[in-house]
MARRO-959092 format. One record per residue: residue number from 1; residue in three letters; x, y negated, z of N, C-alpha, C, O in turn. Coordinates in Angstrom, 3 decimals, decimal comma, padded with zeros to 6 digits, m for minus. Example, Ala and Ser with C-alpha at 12.3 -4.5 7.8 and 13.67 -1.06 7.14 Angstrom:
# residues 2
- 1 ALA 013,190 005,690 007,800 012,300 004,500 007,800 013,200 003,300 007,800 014,236 003,319 008,465
- 2 SER 012,850 002,250 007,080 013,670 001,060 007,140 012,900 m000,030 007,870 013,409 m001,138 008,039
***
This chain:
# residues 190
- 1 MET 000,822 001,363 m000,132 m000,032 m000,118 000,213 001,029 m001,303 000,230 001,971 m001,472 001,003
- 2 VAL 000,471 m002,321 m001,187 000,940 m003,659 m000,805 001,156 m004,564 000,052 000,162 m005,266 m000,136
- 3 SER 001,935 m005,237 001,144 001,204 m005,777 001,765 001,015 m007,236 001,396 001,744 m007,815 000,590
- 4 THR m000,138 m007,870 002,113 m000,596 m008,968 001,910 m000,305 m010,013 001,712 m000,823 m010,777 000,898
- 5 ASN 001,231 m010,368 002,958 002,231 m011,085 003,172 003,358 m011,378 001,853 004,151 m012,316 001,779
- 6 VAL 003,159 m010,304 000,894 003,800 m010,672 000,036 003,966 m011,953 m000,968 002,828 m012,310 m001,272
- 7 THR 004,950 m012,787 m001,604 005,135 m013,857 m002,252 004,925 m013,081 m003,387 004,856 m011,860 m003,522
- 8 SER 004,814 m014,226 m004,375 004,376 m014,501 m005,885 006,240 m014,038 m006,144 006,503 m013,227 m007,032
- 9 ILE 006,878 m014,378 m005,664 008,418 m013,890 m006,321 008,679 m013,011 m005,832 009,645 m012,582 m006,463
- 10 GLU 008,364 m012,057 m004,682 008,917 m011,041 m004,255 008,112 m010,175 m004,996 008,684 m009,086 m005,038
- 11 ARG 006,853 m010,143 m005,713 006,159 m009,218 m006,633 006,622 m009,481 m007,976 006,052 m008,898 m008,898
- 12 ARG 007,568 m010,271 m008,218 007,863 m010,272 m009,637 009,058 m009,995 m010,022 009,680 m009,680 m011,037
- 13 VAL 009,254 m010,269 m008,556 011,140 m009,108 m008,708 011,080 m008,162 m008,667 011,873 m007,429 m009,259
- 14 ALA 009,902 m007,656 m007,794 010,006 m006,207 m007,376 009,805 m005,487 m008,865 010,565 m004,659 m009,369
- 15 GLN 008,345 m006,123 m009,542 008,553 m005,092 m010,816 009,582 m005,793 m011,757 009,472 m005,385 m012,913
- 16 ARG 010,377 m006,565 m011,613 011,490 m007,045 m012,607 012,591 m005,796 m012,391 013,250 m005,192 m013,238
- 17 LEU 012,541 m005,648 m010,999 013,952 m004,388 m010,609 013,340 m003,346 m011,149 014,163 m002,510 m011,523
- 18 ALA 011,787 m002,918 m011,427 011,546 m001,500 m011,672 011,681 m001,240 m013,588 011,876 m000,231 m014,265
- 19 ALA 011,452 m002,789 m013,958 011,794 m003,034 m015,304 012,878 m002,680 m015,787 012,895 m001,837 m016,683
- 20 LEU 014,162 m003,312 m015,246 015,573 m003,077 m015,291 015,880 m001,515 m015,323 016,546 m000,993 m016,217
- 21 ARG 015,486 m001,028 m014,564 015,734 000,303 m014,287 015,371 001,449 m015,790 016,076 002,056 m016,596
- 22 ALA 013,779 001,276 m015,545 013,111 001,790 m016,857 013,947 001,429 m018,238 014,352 002,235 m019,076
- 23 GLU 014,094 m000,031 m018,237 015,032 m000,383 m019,663 016,346 000,676 m019,906 016,565 001,005 m021,071
- 24 ARG 017,065 001,118 m019,024 018,342 001,883 m018,955 018,004 003,487 m018,802 018,910 004,293 m019,014
- 25 GLY 017,148 003,783 m018,562 016,431 005,308 m018,354 016,968 006,042 m017,258 017,135 007,243 m017,045
- 26 TRP 017,217 004,881 m016,552 017,806 005,626 m014,867 016,704 005,967 m013,713 015,902 005,174 m013,220
- 27 SER 016,848 007,151 m013,454 015,879 007,386 m012,125 016,453 006,969 m010,987 017,514 006,351 m010,899
- 28 LEU 015,652 007,358 m010,001 015,974 006,495 m008,532 017,249 006,993 m008,298 018,336 006,432 m008,159
- 29 GLU 016,945 008,019 m008,283 018,379 009,025 m007,747 019,456 008,386 m008,648 020,335 007,998 m007,878
- 30 ASP 019,730 008,153 m009,664 020,920 007,241 m010,254 020,662 006,104 m010,181 021,590 005,374 m010,527
- 31 LEU 019,559 005,503 m009,794 020,107 004,376 m009,225 020,912 003,813 m007,689 021,650 002,892 m007,337
- 32 ALA 020,011 005,409 m006,890 020,693 005,405 m005,465 022,084 005,759 m005,750 022,732 005,065 m004,966
- 33 GLN 022,910 006,477 m006,459 023,968 006,645 m006,295 025,109 005,666 m006,887 026,302 005,826 m006,629
- 34 GLN 024,571 004,558 m007,768 025,039 003,388 m008,274 025,024 002,245 m007,317 025,991 001,488 m007,403
- 35 THR 024,093 001,964 m006,396 023,896 001,186 m005,488 024,177 001,450 m004,244 024,485 000,449 m003,597
- 36 GLY 024,182 002,659 m003,548 024,013 003,129 m002,344 023,159 002,513 m001,300 023,451 002,127 m000,168
- 37 ILE 022,307 002,513 m001,788 020,629 002,102 m001,461 020,193 003,528 m001,690 020,435 004,231 m002,671
- 38 SER 019,506 003,825 m000,603 018,644 005,436 m000,602 017,099 005,312 m001,702 016,489 004,251 m001,834
- 39 ARG 016,764 006,382 m002,268 016,255 006,427 m003,156 014,588 006,678 m002,712 013,763 007,079 m003,533
- 40 PRO 014,356 006,467 m001,731 012,838 006,188 m000,872 012,515 004,611 m000,560 011,407 004,074 m000,533
- 41 THR 013,884 003,986 m000,317 014,130 002,331 m000,108 013,992 002,247 m001,879 012,823 002,614 m001,994
- 42 LEU 014,283 002,091 m002,728 014,301 001,614 m003,860 013,153 001,930 m004,460 012,901 001,370 m005,527
- 43 SER 012,451 002,649 m004,045 011,211 003,064 m004,658 010,483 002,212 m004,060 009,766 001,488 m004,750
- 44 ARG 010,480 002,053 m002,308 009,232 000,860 m001,893 009,979 m000,584 m002,402 009,209 m001,528 m002,580
- 45 LEU 011,143 m000,770 m002,598 011,537 m002,304 m003,202 010,562 m002,257 m004,453 009,723 m003,150 m004,570
- 46 GLU 010,636 m001,399 m005,242 010,046 m001,603 m006,861 008,758 m001,450 m006,559 008,088 m002,098 m007,363
- 47 ARG 007,826 m000,670 m005,456 006,807 m001,076 m005,300 006,282 m002,323 m004,207 005,104 m002,446 m003,873
- 48 CYS 007,389 m003,206 m003,728 006,717 m004,324 m003,398 005,958 m003,952 m001,884 005,132 m004,559 m001,203
- 49 GLU 006,640 m002,703 m001,732 006,250 m002,000 m000,408 007,335 m002,775 001,139 007,077 m002,524 002,316
- 50 LEU 008,393 m003,613 000,711 009,696 m003,537 001,334 010,109 m004,933 001,070 009,812 m005,180 m000,099
- 51 SER 010,604 m005,846 001,577 011,352 m006,775 000,903 013,061 m006,474 001,096 013,657 m005,814 001,947
- 52 PRO 013,473 m007,133 000,112 014,934 m006,713 000,072 015,786 m007,258 000,919 015,186 m007,863 001,807
- 53 THR 016,959 m007,296 001,019 017,638 m007,866 002,022 018,650 m008,579 000,987 018,466 m008,216 m000,175
- 54 ALA 019,361 m009,226 001,118 020,372 m010,122 000,290 021,410 m008,794 m000,248 021,819 m008,594 m001,391
- 55 SER 021,680 m007,941 001,069 023,097 m007,056 000,242 022,091 m006,143 m000,665 022,595 m005,600 m001,648
- 56 MET 021,173 m006,006 m000,491 020,531 m004,830 m001,238 020,422 m005,444 m002,771 020,966 m004,928 m003,747
- 57 LEU 019,642 m006,605 m002,798 019,860 m007,627 m004,133 021,398 m007,660 m004,751 021,691 m007,367 m005,910
- 58 CYS 022,117 m007,993 m003,933 023,155 m008,165 m004,505 024,082 m006,775 m005,255 025,155 m006,907 m005,842
- 59 ARG 023,607 m005,940 m005,120 024,552 m004,756 m004,810 023,259 m003,981 m006,196 023,682 m003,171 m007,021
- 60 LEU 021,877 m004,395 m006,184 021,674 m004,433 m007,912 021,848 m005,293 m008,697 022,167 m004,944 m009,834
- 61 CYS 021,751 m006,276 m008,492 022,550 m007,130 m009,421 023,453 m006,818 m009,880 023,419 m006,700 m011,105
- 62 ILE 024,411 m006,593 m009,346 025,916 m005,856 m009,665 025,729 m004,850 m010,888 026,356 m004,866 m011,947
- 63 VAL 024,936 m004,158 m010,579 024,802 m002,554 m011,171 023,859 m003,354 m012,417 023,705 m002,652 m013,417
- 64 TYR 023,345 m004,457 m012,459 022,550 m004,929 m013,671 023,408 m005,657 m014,384 023,404 m005,577 m015,613
- 65 GLY 024,244 m006,449 m013,732 025,194 m007,801 m014,390 024,379 m009,008 m014,620 024,342 m009,798 m015,563
- 66 TRP 023,584 m008,921 m013,243 023,028 m010,194 m012,864 023,415 m011,113 m012,224 024,414 m010,890 m011,539
- 67 THR 022,944 m012,201 m012,181 022,992 m013,255 m010,671 021,938 m012,790 m010,159 021,239 m012,009 m010,804
- 68 LEU 021,625 m013,166 m008,937 020,208 m013,401 m008,013 019,577 m014,380 m008,636 018,370 m014,140 m008,615
- 69 SER 019,752 m015,099 m009,032 018,804 m016,309 m009,607 018,237 m015,822 m010,949 017,080 m015,756 m011,366
- 70 ARG 019,703 m015,425 m011,618 018,727 m015,186 m013,159 017,795 m013,789 m012,365 016,815 m013,904 m013,100
- 71 LEU 017,531 m012,970 m011,721 016,541 m011,683 m011,425 015,553 m012,892 m011,764 014,989 m013,042 m012,847
- 72 MET 015,425 m013,857 m010,480 014,487 m014,423 m009,992 013,683 m015,433 m011,194 012,481 m015,334 m011,439
- 73 ALA 014,312 m016,090 m011,650 014,355 m016,889 m012,751 013,515 m015,869 m013,998 012,460 m016,188 m014,546
- 74 ASP 014,349 m014,513 m014,268 013,358 m013,981 m015,094 012,170 m013,355 m015,089 011,600 m012,808 m016,034
- 75 ALA 011,704 m013,508 m013,560 010,951 m012,940 m013,455 009,639 m014,139 m013,734 008,431 m013,940 m013,600
- 76 GLU 010,185 m015,142 m014,069 009,156 m016,290 m014,346 008,336 m016,084 m015,473 008,907 m015,606 m016,453
- 77 SER 006,859 m016,388 m015,591 006,619 m016,004 m017,262 006,687 m017,342 m018,381 006,302 m017,222 m019,544
- 78 SER 007,329 m018,820 m017,731 007,515 m019,618 m018,790 008,763 m020,100 m018,515 009,264 m019,896 m017,410
- 79 SER 009,473 m020,859 m019,574 010,734 m021,717 m019,503 010,724 m023,169 m019,243 011,568 m023,783 m019,896
- 80 PRO 010,123 m023,744 m018,603 010,099 m024,988 m018,277 011,140 m025,940 m018,085 012,128 m025,538 m017,471
- 81 GLN 011,120 m027,537 m018,623 012,615 m028,148 m018,334 012,109 m028,358 m017,120 012,514 m027,635 m016,209
- 82 HIS 011,499 m028,992 m016,948 011,463 m029,923 m015,356 010,659 m028,412 m014,308 009,920 m027,508 m014,698
- 83 ILE 011,094 m028,642 m013,232 010,065 m028,022 m012,242 010,032 m028,714 m011,063 011,123 m028,907 m010,526
- 84 GLN 008,739 m029,267 m010,359 008,819 m030,213 m009,072 009,353 m029,057 m008,119 009,426 m027,867 m008,428
- 85 ALA 009,735 m029,661 m006,832 010,020 m029,224 m005,747 008,995 m027,940 m005,313 009,236 m026,745 m005,140
- 86 SER 008,141 m028,480 m005,248 006,862 m027,921 m004,702 006,775 m026,300 m005,245 006,215 m025,411 m004,604
- 87 ASP 007,405 m026,122 m006,478 006,965 m025,050 m007,607 008,495 m024,177 m007,457 008,739 m022,999 m007,717
- 88 GLN 009,220 m025,065 m007,032 010,671 m024,347 m006,877 010,576 m022,883 m005,894 010,440 m023,050 m004,682
- 89 GLU 010,654 m021,378 m006,473 011,183 m020,437 m005,972 011,614 m020,315 m004,321 011,479 m021,342 m003,656
- 90 SER 012,014 m019,361 m003,795 012,526 m019,455 m002,674 012,429 m017,891 m001,951 011,378 m017,304 m001,689
- 91 TRP 013,397 m017,541 m001,781 013,430 m016,153 m001,094 014,209 m016,101 000,866 015,144 m016,803 001,252
- 92 THR 013,584 m015,261 001,559 014,614 m015,558 002,765 014,948 m014,254 003,070 013,931 m013,569 002,965
- 93 ASP 016,164 m013,415 003,488 016,459 m012,184 003,900 015,776 m011,843 004,961 016,196 m012,343 006,004
- 94 PRO 014,985 m011,251 005,035 014,482 m010,632 006,487 015,604 m010,594 007,858 015,370 m010,886 009,031
- 95 ASP 017,062 m010,057 007,138 017,850 m009,440 008,206 018,437 m011,001 008,646 018,708 m011,046 009,846
- 96 THR 018,631 m012,004 008,069 019,917 m012,841 008,603 018,825 m014,058 008,688 018,836 m014,835 009,643
- 97 GLY 018,123 m014,137 007,893 017,326 m015,377 007,518 017,980 m016,681 006,616 017,728 m017,886 006,656
- 98 TYR 019,011 m015,820 005,717 019,737 m016,624 004,776 018,429 m016,974 003,408 018,124 m016,094 002,603
- 99 ARG 017,892 m018,178 003,383 017,116 m018,555 002,855 018,123 m018,777 001,673 019,320 m019,049 001,763
- 100 ARG 017,178 m018,555 000,268 017,928 m019,243 m001,513 016,904 m019,710 m001,683 015,930 m019,026 m001,369
- 101 ARG 016,640 m021,354 m002,369 015,782 m021,525 m003,317 016,590 m022,177 m004,481 017,595 m022,888 m004,461
- 102 ILE 015,626 m021,581 m005,763 016,200 m021,543 m007,117 015,583 m023,148 m007,411 014,402 m023,495 m007,403
- 103 VAL 016,555 m023,814 m007,616 016,321 m025,220 m007,565 016,507 m025,694 m009,421 016,316 m026,872 m009,722
- 104 SER 016,821 m024,830 m010,349 017,252 m025,055 m011,790 015,764 m024,360 m012,262 015,070 m023,573 m011,618
- 105 PRO 015,548 m024,876 m013,482 014,305 m024,841 m013,964 014,622 m023,202 m014,810 015,590 m022,977 m015,537
- 106 PRO 013,940 m022,597 m014,597 014,000 m021,251 m015,478 014,359 m020,812 m016,558 013,455 m021,466 m017,079
- 107 GLY 014,889 m020,251 m017,527 015,179 m020,136 m018,461 016,380 m019,390 m019,003 017,532 m019,802 m018,863
- 108 PRO 015,899 m017,748 m019,920 016,553 m016,739 m020,334 017,695 m017,659 m021,404 017,480 m018,632 m022,127
- 109 GLY 018,928 m016,897 m021,143 020,076 m017,422 m021,734 020,979 m018,710 m021,283 021,702 m019,315 m022,075
- 110 LEU 020,795 m019,137 m019,522 021,225 m020,373 m019,747 022,563 m019,980 m018,916 022,499 m019,039 m018,126
- 111 LEU 023,392 m020,470 m019,035 025,110 m020,401 m018,920 024,811 m020,649 m017,349 024,800 m019,711 m016,551
- 112 GLY 024,584 m021,908 m016,995 024,436 m022,786 m015,424 023,213 m022,454 m014,906 022,256 m022,086 m015,588
- 113 GLU 023,225 m022,615 m013,339 022,006 m022,811 m012,022 022,460 m023,223 m011,351 023,665 m023,054 m011,164
- 114 LEU 021,393 m024,300 m010,345 021,776 m024,378 m009,578 020,343 m023,848 m007,955 019,152 m024,158 m007,944
- 115 VAL 020,889 m023,263 m007,172 020,440 m022,834 m005,927 020,987 m023,497 m004,599 022,160 m023,689 m004,278
- 116 GLU 019,918 m023,771 m003,968 020,026 m024,378 m002,501 020,201 m023,304 m001,724 019,512 m022,333 m002,036
- 117 ILE 021,109 m023,153 m000,557 021,143 m022,458 000,344 020,730 m022,908 001,826 021,261 m023,973 002,138
- 118 ARG 020,094 m022,474 002,589 020,261 m022,691 004,173 020,555 m021,049 004,663 020,072 m019,961 004,348
- 119 LEU 021,558 m021,486 005,553 022,051 m020,221 006,389 021,672 m020,621 007,913 021,814 m021,772 008,327
- 120 PRO 021,257 m019,732 008,576 020,856 m020,027 009,679 022,295 m020,288 010,766 023,434 m019,913 010,487
- 121 ARG 021,883 m021,033 012,060 023,345 m021,093 012,913 023,460 m020,091 013,552 022,578 m019,628 014,275
- 122 GLY 025,137 m019,372 013,281 025,180 m018,029 013,876 025,078 m016,731 012,852 025,455 m015,581 013,075
- 123 ALA 024,465 m017,255 011,686 024,690 m015,691 010,649 025,639 m015,928 009,637 026,255 m016,914 009,233
- 124 CYS 025,590 m014,993 009,409 026,723 m014,903 008,087 025,709 m014,221 007,001 024,591 m013,900 007,406
- 125 ALA 026,001 m014,028 005,870 025,761 m013,469 004,512 026,675 m012,901 003,606 027,310 m013,671 002,885
- 126 SER 026,843 m011,754 003,522 028,019 m010,873 002,861 027,755 m010,439 001,632 026,702 m009,802 001,606
- 127 PHE 028,449 m010,556 000,295 028,144 m009,762 m000,395 029,284 m008,844 m001,592 030,028 m009,503 m002,318
- 128 ASP 029,277 m007,756 m001,631 030,017 m006,482 m002,058 030,965 m006,773 m003,324 032,019 m006,186 m003,568
- 129 ASP 030,398 m007,758 m004,048 031,313 m008,245 m005,172 030,160 m009,006 m006,168 028,937 m008,966 m006,037
- 130 SER 030,900 m009,666 m007,136 030,113 m010,575 m008,252 029,464 m009,823 m009,145 029,982 m008,996 m009,895
- 131 PRO 027,975 m010,193 m009,047 027,429 m009,668 m010,247 027,542 m010,033 m011,639 026,893 m009,546 m012,564
- 132 VAL 028,319 m010,827 m011,698 029,104 m011,128 m012,697 030,353 m011,029 m012,419 030,658 m011,270 m011,251
- 133 PRO 031,424 m010,660 m013,361 032,957 m010,746 m013,020 033,282 m012,154 m013,831 032,971 m012,307 m015,012
- 134 GLY 033,944 m013,151 m013,044 034,441 m014,331 m013,574 033,490 m015,054 m013,180 033,694 m016,167 m013,665
- 135 LEU 032,038 m015,069 m012,235 031,315 m016,255 m012,496 031,460 m017,632 m011,533 031,070 m017,688 m010,367
- 136 GLU 031,841 m018,279 m011,970 032,159 m019,551 m011,602 031,206 m020,296 m010,172 029,978 m020,225 m010,229
- 137 HIS 031,788 m020,895 m009,106 030,726 m021,205 m008,315 031,144 m022,440 m007,903 032,374 m022,493 m007,910
- 138 HIS 030,630 m023,441 m007,552 031,131 m025,155 m007,022 029,581 m025,042 m006,270 028,413 m025,119 m006,651
- 139 LEU 030,471 m024,756 m004,653 029,748 m024,957 m003,611 029,923 m026,576 m003,268 030,866 m027,264 m003,658
- 140 TRP 029,011 m026,951 m002,599 028,654 m028,348 m002,080 028,145 m028,642 m000,690 027,000 m029,078 m000,571
- 141 LEU 028,740 m028,484 000,141 027,959 m028,632 001,618 027,691 m030,226 001,842 028,289 m031,294 001,711
- 142 LEU 026,368 m029,706 002,280 025,132 m030,796 002,484 025,264 m030,965 003,989 025,767 m031,981 004,471
- 143 GLU 024,853 m030,062 004,649 024,748 m030,092 006,080 025,330 m029,528 007,117 024,911 m028,463 006,664
- 144 GLY 026,113 m029,085 008,447 026,304 m028,173 008,895 027,678 m027,683 008,580 028,084 m028,071 007,484
- 145 THR 028,524 m026,906 009,281 029,637 m026,467 008,536 029,617 m025,010 008,410 029,057 m024,248 009,197
- 146 LEU 030,287 m024,669 007,332 030,645 m023,570 006,802 031,636 m022,724 007,057 032,696 m023,333 007,204
- 147 GLU 031,735 m021,542 007,174 033,054 m020,540 006,812 032,841 m019,972 005,644 031,760 m019,556 005,228
- 148 VAL 034,130 m019,944 004,968 033,191 m019,000 003,291 034,891 m018,190 003,304 035,929 m018,740 003,671
- 149 GLU 034,768 m016,996 002,872 035,421 m016,289 003,039 035,765 m015,528 001,248 035,000 m014,591 001,021
- 150 VAL 036,894 m015,877 m000,073 036,652 m015,458 m001,159 037,722 m015,201 m001,450 038,607 m016,037 m001,269
- 151 GLY 038,063 m013,686 m002,117 039,060 m013,220 m002,416 040,494 m013,445 m001,461 041,650 m013,798 m001,693
- 152 GLY 039,805 m013,079 m000,407 040,619 m012,805 001,100 041,440 m014,478 001,242 042,618 m014,774 001,440
- 153 THR 040,444 m015,160 001,075 040,905 m016,491 001,579 040,071 m017,038 002,140 039,028 m016,773 001,542
- 154 GLN 039,758 m018,051 003,452 039,084 m018,627 003,894 039,106 m019,913 004,074 040,091 m020,645 004,170
- 155 PHE 038,128 m020,146 004,114 037,752 m021,876 003,544 036,684 m022,548 004,734 035,469 m022,356 004,670
- 156 ARG 037,246 m023,255 005,680 035,904 m023,574 006,514 035,263 m025,391 005,891 035,878 m026,438 006,093
- 157 LEU 034,642 m025,332 005,545 033,983 m026,393 005,080 033,183 m027,613 005,875 032,646 m027,316 006,942
- 158 ASN 033,111 m028,626 005,511 032,200 m029,828 006,512 031,290 m030,472 005,606 031,567 m030,632 004,417
- 159 PRO 030,192 m030,856 006,142 029,439 m032,403 005,151 030,357 m032,840 004,350 031,446 m033,288 004,707
- 160 GLY 029,791 m032,683 002,754 030,449 m033,148 001,832 031,774 m032,719 001,172 032,358 m032,988 000,123
- 161 ASP 031,969 m032,020 002,126 033,105 m030,809 001,428 032,791 m030,506 m000,037 031,697 m030,910 m000,432
- 162 CYS 033,649 m029,795 m000,993 032,889 m028,876 m002,314 034,602 m028,126 m002,276 035,749 m028,487 m002,009
- 163 LEU 033,780 m026,721 m002,786 034,738 m025,488 m002,774 034,475 m024,922 m004,500 033,375 m024,770 m005,032
- 164 ARG 035,558 m024,731 m005,003 035,127 m024,374 m006,048 036,055 m022,685 m006,370 037,233 m022,648 m006,015
- 165 TYR 035,625 m021,799 m006,826 036,354 m020,370 m006,723 035,529 m020,065 m007,857 034,482 m020,669 m008,091
- 166 GLN 036,191 m018,725 m008,877 035,569 m017,466 m009,560 035,219 m016,633 m008,686 035,902 m016,659 m007,662
- 167 LEU 034,046 m015,590 m008,740 033,671 m014,694 m007,944 033,955 m013,681 m008,869 033,361 m013,399 m009,910
- 168 ASP 035,034 m013,123 m008,305 035,571 m011,367 m008,509 035,392 m010,245 m007,698 035,588 m009,084 m008,059
- 169 GLY 034,995 m010,629 m006,538 035,165 m009,589 m005,597 034,304 m009,795 m004,059 033,255 m010,356 m004,373
- 170 PRO 034,313 m009,667 m003,184 033,666 m009,605 m002,153 033,614 m011,040 m001,922 034,211 m011,746 m002,735
- 171 SER 032,798 m011,780 m000,631 032,219 m012,954 m000,329 031,511 m012,848 000,685 030,728 m011,905 000,795
- 172 ARG 031,675 m014,040 001,878 031,325 m013,880 003,005 031,205 m015,436 003,409 031,902 m016,449 003,463
- 173 TYR 029,964 m015,023 003,646 029,620 m017,011 004,204 028,653 m016,951 005,703 027,664 m016,253 005,929
- 174 CYS 029,261 m017,833 006,491 028,991 m018,055 007,862 029,164 m018,883 008,556 030,271 m019,272 008,928
- 175 CYS 027,791 m019,457 008,969 027,294 m021,036 010,073 027,920 m020,449 011,364 027,595 m019,440 011,990
- 176 LYS 029,124 m021,551 011,647 029,184 m020,973 013,049 029,360 m022,169 013,806 030,139 m022,313 014,748
- 177 GLY 028,277 m023,346 013,142 028,476 m024,499 013,892 027,425 m024,751 014,594 026,906 m023,707 014,991
- 178 ARG 026,805 m025,829 014,968 025,860 m026,112 015,978 024,233 m026,160 015,465 023,179 m026,053 016,092
- 179 ARG 024,532 m026,366 014,057 023,304 m026,811 013,494 023,013 m025,748 011,653 023,929 m025,126 011,115
- 180 ASP 021,781 m025,824 011,164 022,312 m024,992 009,914 022,972 m025,297 009,124 023,015 m026,508 008,905
- 181 ALA 023,559 m024,671 008,548 024,235 m025,024 006,897 023,280 m024,881 006,073 022,461 m023,971 005,944
- 182 ARG 023,457 m025,982 005,434 022,868 m026,380 003,689 023,468 m026,723 002,626 024,101 m027,778 002,579
- 183 TYR 023,385 m025,992 001,713 024,379 m026,249 000,813 024,041 m026,156 m000,383 022,976 m025,549 m000,273
- 184 LEU 024,255 m026,397 m001,864 023,935 m026,276 m002,904 025,040 m025,245 m003,709 026,067 m025,125 m003,041
- 185 ILE 025,054 m024,845 m004,374 025,898 m023,954 m005,793 025,283 m024,163 m006,888 024,062 m024,081 m007,013
- 186 ALA 026,404 m024,571 m008,140 026,200 m024,607 m009,433 027,035 m023,561 m009,416 028,197 m023,532 m009,012
- 187 LEU 026,226 m022,493 m009,985 027,001 m020,714 m010,494 027,139 m021,341 m012,457 026,280 m022,086 m012,928
- 188 MET 028,170 m020,913 m013,163 028,694 m020,800 m014,448 028,874 m019,669 m014,880 029,938 m019,174 m014,506
- 189 ARG 028,079 m018,871 m015,713 028,650 m017,528 m016,497 029,488 m018,076 m017,246 029,325 m019,074 m017,948
- 190 PRO 030,752 m017,199 m017,067 032,013 m017,025 m018,100 031,794 m016,973 m019,327 032,730 m016,843 m020,116
***
């Protein structure tokens, strides 16, 4: 049974995940082996009975070669040039409270995306790999403090700081300050 608390973006992402797997002709077991996510969990994700964590979505995006923002944008039915703030889709990781809002209007084939992230005080978000090797990030911290680890190098950011990096492996973002961290990431596909 699908939960009545499911947001429209969660429903569309679940449908898109099922379609991506079907397009490749993979069984749930095939996908489970590639992602390390159990077959029953994948089944529940695709039926929108379970809200995925950031880690799960990252592992799925890696297998499909997509960014999380592209997955969410691809679930959209149209490609507007302008999107009002009230219509921008957001998603919250149920484990950490990590909130990701897609600022850019959705559109297939675009090379750049802009996302806003809010990471609660004391929370960390870790990603095992880049969904697209060589994905360029420009991270601009707006509020709070943020510790970022990319490619084995650690950075501590304060409001107004900007960090540019190419994502080719694991990354970790931690908010250890007294208030939530809020930042924008401009993503550029290689």
